N, C-alpha and C positions, 0 to 999 in steps of 0.2 A: 505495500501500500506506499504510495506516497502524500506528498504535503496535501494534497484536494481531499484524500480523504476516496482517491481512487485505484482500482487493483489495475495495474498492467492487466493484469490477464483477463480483467472482464473489456478493453478495448482495442488488443492486438490477439488476432489470433492465430498464433504463430505455424502453420500448418506443417506437416513434414519437418519436423524440428523434434530431435533425440529431449527429454527431460534434460540432461545438462546442460544442449545448447540453448533451450528454451528458457532455462534459468539465467543463463549469463547473457540473453539479449534484455531478457527482462529485467535486469539491475544494470544495465547500459541506461536503455530505457525507462527506470525511473532514476538515474544517477542525471541523466540529460533534463529532466522535468519532463516527461513526456506530454501531459495532458495541454500544455502549451501548444504543441503542433496543434495548425491549424487543417480540420478538415478528417480528421477522428481518424481511427484504428488502421480503419479498413483503407482508408485512403495513404495510408502510411504504408499498410503491409503491400499494397500497388506500386509506391514510391520505390521502394525497396526491391522488389520485385522486376519494375523497370527496371531498374539500375543496375543487378544484376546481370539483368537478361543483355543490357547494351554491351556493360564487358566483357562476360562470361557466358557468350548466347550455347557453344556446347558445352560448357559445365552443368548449366543451369539447364539444358533439356535431359541429359544423361540424368540429372538429379530428377526431373518426372519419371523420368520412362523406366527408372526402376527405384522409386519411391523412397531413396532416400533422405534421411536429415540433411536440410541446405550447409547447417553451420558444418556438421561433418566430412558434409563436402571442399569444406570451403580449408576446412582444417586437414584432410585429408594431400588436397593439392598443395600446401606447405606454409610454415608457419606466417609466411608476408603476405600469402592468399587468405588467407585467415583474419590478421591485421587489418589487408583492407574491409572487410565484409563488417569489424567493428565499428571501423571509423566511419565507413559505408553509414550507419546508422545514428551515429552519433552528427553525421553532417547532416545527413534528414530534418534528425529531432531543431537543430538550429537552425535551419533554413539554407545552410551551406551548399557550394556543389560538390555533388559527391566525388573521391579522390581517381583522378586515373584510374587504368587498369592495373594492373603490377604484371611484368612481365618477368616471367622466371629467367632465371639462371641457369644454363647447361646442367648445374651441377645440384638445382635442387628438385626436391623427389616431384615425378610427374606422374599424372593421375590415366 
């Protein structure tokens, strides 16, 4: 629950996310004072999905086809990719531009 008395879980339905990543994403939203985000939870989710689709279309489609957790998919892609997802959530909460796509180096883990 945040300062406004609204539970983030009542605002944003984080579909296809495991318990661990759902908890982490909700923690980020609460820290960023999510309820100030205009348009509500469903709009937030769609903005995040759009950002993921624009920056990582192949990974997003694979995530949907396999029904895997989006957080686990980013985590599996490497620490910088997972960091991108968290930074994107923060940017959306703040009304800032989503960070640019992370280009992995050849030494990083691939999916």
